[in-house]
SETIZA-557491 format. One record per residue: residue in three letters; x, y, z of N, C-alpha, C, CB in turn. Coordinates in steps of 0.1 Angstrom, whole numbers, plus 5000, padded with zeros to 4 digits. Glycine has a CB too. Example, Ala and Ser with C-alpha at 12.3 -4.5 7.8 and 13.67 -1.06 7.14 Angstrom:
Ala513249435078512349555078513249675078511349555090Ser512849785071513749895071512950005079514149945057
end
This chain:
Ser534155198072533855328069532355348067534655378057Pro531855468067530355488065529955458051529955628068Trp530955438042530655418028530755268024531655488019Arg531055178034531255038031530054968025531654968044Asp528854998028527654938023527155008010526654928034Glu527755118007527255197995528055157983527455347998Pro527555197971528255157958529655217957527455207946Phe530555137951531855177948531955177932533055087954Val532055297926532055307912533455347907530955397907Pro534155267901535455307895535255357881536455187895Val535955457877535955517864537355527859535155657863Asp537755467848539055487843539055597833539555357836Cys539455717837539455837829540355827817539855957837Gly541355737818542355727807541855627796543655677812Ser540855547799540455447788539155487781540255317795Leu538455587787537255637780537555727768536355707790Ala536855717758537055807746536655947751536155757733Pro537356047747537056187751535656227748537956277744Ser535056167737533756207733532656137742533456167718Leu533056037750532155967759532255997773532355807757Ile533356057777533656087792532556167798534956157793Glu532156277791531156367796529856297799530956477787Ser529356217789528156147790528256037801527756077777Glu529455967802529555867812529555927826530855797810Leu530256037828530256097841529056167845531456197842Phe528556257836527356337839526056287835527656477833Gly526056187827524756137821524256217810523656137832His523156177804522556247792521056227792523256207779Val520456307785518956287782518756237768518256427784Lys517656167766517356117754517356217743515956047754Gly518056187732518156287721519256387722516856357719Ala520056387733521056477735522156477724521756457748Phe522356357718523256337707522956217699524756327712Thr523456197688523256087679523455957687524056087666Gly522555867688522655747695522155747710524155707696Ala521755867714521255877728519755847727521456017735Thr519355717726518055677724517155667737517955537718Gln517855687749517255687761518055767771516955547767Ser517455827781518155907791518955807800517155987800Arg520055857805520955777814521555867824521955707805Ala521455817836522155887848523655857846521555837862Gly524455957849525855947848526455877861526556077847Leu527655837860528355767871528355847884529755727867Leu528455977882528556067894527256047903528756207891Val526156037896524856017902524655867906523656067893Glu525055777898524855637901525655597913525355557889Ala526655657916527455627928526655657941528755707929Gly525555737940524755767951525455817963524055637956Gln525355757974526055807986527355727988525155797999Gly527755657978528955577979530155647974528755457970Thr531055577968532355637964532555627949533555567971Leu533055737943533355727929534855747928532655847921Leu535555647922536955647920537255697906537655507923Leu537955817905538355867893539755827891538156027893Asp539955707885541255657883541955717871541255497881Glu543155747871543955817861543355957858543955737848Ile543056027868542456157867543356257859542156217881Gly544656227859545556307851545356297836546956267855Glu544556197832544256177818542956247813544156037815Leu542256307823540956377820541256497811540256417833Pro540656507799540856617790540556757798539956607777Val541456847795541356987801539957047800542357077795Glu539257027789537957087787536857027796537557067773Leu537156907801536156837810536556867824536056687808Gln537756917827538156947841537357057847539656977841Ala536957157839536157267844534857217848536057377834Lys534257137840532857077843532956987855532356997831Leu533956917857534056837869534256917881535256737867Leu535157027880535357117891533957177895536257227887Arg533157217886531857277889530957177897531157317877Val530957047892530156947899530656927913530256817891Leu531956927915532556907929532257027938534056887928Gln532257147932531957267940530457277944532457397932Glu529657257934528157277936527457147941527557317922Arg528157037940527556907944526256877936527256907959Glu526256927923525156907914525756867900524257037913Val524956787893525356737880524256777870525556577880Arg524656827859523756857848524056767836523857017843Pro523056667834523356577823523456647809522256477823Val524156587800524356637787522956657781525156557778Gly522656777775521456797768520256837778521056677760Ser520556857790519456887800519657027806519356777811Asn518657087811518757207819518557177833517657307814Glu518157057836517857027850519256977857516856907851Arg519257007870520456967878520056857887521057087885Met520956767890520656647899521656657910520656517891Pro521256627922522256627933523256517932521556617947Met524556547935525656457935526056437950526856497926Glu525956317955526256297969527556207972525056227976Ala528056157962529156057963530456127968529455997949Arg531256047975532556077979533456057967533155997992Ile534356147965535256137953536656097958535256267944Val537155997951538555957953539255957939538755807960Ala540356027938541056037926542455977927541156187921Ala542855907916544155837916544755867903543955687918Thr546155877903546855897891548355857893546756047887Asn548955827882550455807882551155937876550855677874Val550356037873550856157868551156247879549856227858Asn552256327879552656427889551756547886554156467889Leu550656557893549656667890550156797893548456647898Lys551156817902551756947904552456997892552656957917Glu553156897886553856927873552956947862554856807870Ala551856877861550856897851550157027852549756787851Val549957077864549457207866550457317861549157237881Arg551757297864552757397859552857397844554157357865Glu552557277838552657267824551357317817553057127819Gly550357337824549057377818548157257814549257467807Asn548557137818547757017814546756977824548756907811Phe546657047836545757017846545357137853546356907856Arg544157167855543657287861544057297876542157297860Gln544657407880545057427893543957427903545857557895Asp542857487900541657487909541057347911540557587903Leu541057267901540657127902541657047911540457057888Tyr542957077908543957007917543757037932545357067913Tyr543457167935543257197949541957147954543357347951Arg540857137946539657077950539756927953538557097939Leu540556857945540656717947541756687958541156657934Asn542656767960543856737969543456777983545056817964Val542356727988542056748002542856668011540556718004Phe543156538008543956448015544756358006543156368025Thr546056358006546856277997547356158004547956367992Ile547256047997547855918001548855887990546755808004Arg550155887993551155847984551455697986552455937985Ile551255627975551555487976552855467968550455397969Pro553955437975555255427969555255317958556355397979Pro556055327948556155227937556555087944557155267926Leu556254987937556554857942558054837944556054747932Arg558854897937560354887939560754937952561054957927Glu559955027958560255087972559654997983559755237972Arg558854907980558254817990558254677986556754867992Lys559454627984559654487980559054387989561154457979Glu558854428002558254328012556754298008558254388026Asp556154377999554754347995554754247983554154477990Ile555854227977555854137965555353997968557254137958Leu555853937978555453797981553953797985556253747993Leu553453887992552053887996551153907983551754008005Leu551653997974550854017962550953897953551354137954Val552053837952552253717944551353607949553653667944Asn551253587962550353477967548853517964550553467983His548553637965547153677962546853647947547053837965Phe547753687939547553667924547553517921548553737916Ile548353437928548353287925546953237929549453217934Leu546453277940545053227944544053277934544653277958Arg544153397929543253457919543253377906543453607917Tyr544553357901544653297888545053147888545653367880Gly544853077900545252947902544752857890544652887915Thr545452747888545152667876543852587879546352567873Val543352517869542152437870542352327880541752377856Asp543552267880543852157889544152197903544952067883Gly544252327905544652377919545452507917545552267926Val546252527927547052647928548452627923546952707942Ala548952717914550252707910551252727921550552807899Asp552452667920553452687930554752717923553752557939Phe555352837926556552877919557752837926556453027918Ser558752817919560052777925560752887932561052727913Pro561552857942562252967949563053057940563252907960Asp563652997929564453077920563553177913565052987909Phe562353137909561453227902560953337912560153157897Met560653307924560253397934561453497937559853327947Asn562653457937563753537939563953637928565053457941Arg563653597916563753687904562653797905563553597892Leu561453747910560353847912560753957922559053787916Met561453917932561954007943563054097938562353927955Gln563854057928564954137924564554237913566054047919Tyr563554217906563054297895562554437901561954227887Asn562654547893562254677898560854717895563154777892Trp560054637887558654657885558254797881557854617897Pro558754847869558354977865556854997862559155017852Gly556254887860554754887858553954867871554354777848Asn554754857882554154837895553254717896553354957898Val552254727904551454607908550754547895550454647918Arg550354637886549754577874550654487866549154687865Glu551954527865552954457858553154317866554254537857Leu553254327879553454207887552254107885553554237902Glu551054167885549854087883549954007870548654167884Asn550254087860550354027846551453917846550654147836Ala552553937852553653837852553153707859554953897859Val552553727870551953607878550953537870551453657891Gln549953617864548953557856549553477844548053657851Arg550553537837551253467826551953337831552153557819Ala552653347843553353227848552353117852554153277860Val551253157858550253057862549752987849549053117870Ala549453067839548953007826549952917819548553117816Leu551252947821552252867815552852757823553352947810Ser552452757836552952657845552352517843552752697860Ser553152417846552552277844552352227858553552187836
end
């Protein structure tokens, strides 16, 4: 893609403290708040002409959704405490496990932001609906978390159990299970 050599900046909207999200995304100027000892460009600007992944966008506080919507519409960012605007060039990709249509109906997600982000939807089915991916993912995670002496090898019985489980936590749960199994394997 044209973005392959550009920065990829993931942001976990669900793990950032609500008081920090605005500064992290939009940046801030020195003195904008207690502890702002120097100016900092936000992640929207740091992504440059690359890609900014807004992971768990459904967790973004409603009060920041309007600010994000404005940035996406105007393609400009105003850092916290500044009157200056900076251009935002990054491609935005948003991901969530929240049903955003339902969140819009319940008033937990802005409808206008939903439509601004929902240009192209890619639905990734849960792992329980694509069991054929489990073995590939397990092999990938075994290589990632291989033991010091080499790569762990799981018994056919263990692999069968992995295939039978429904994985409500999806790939993250599978990764955790493989990592734990590798750590405990002899």
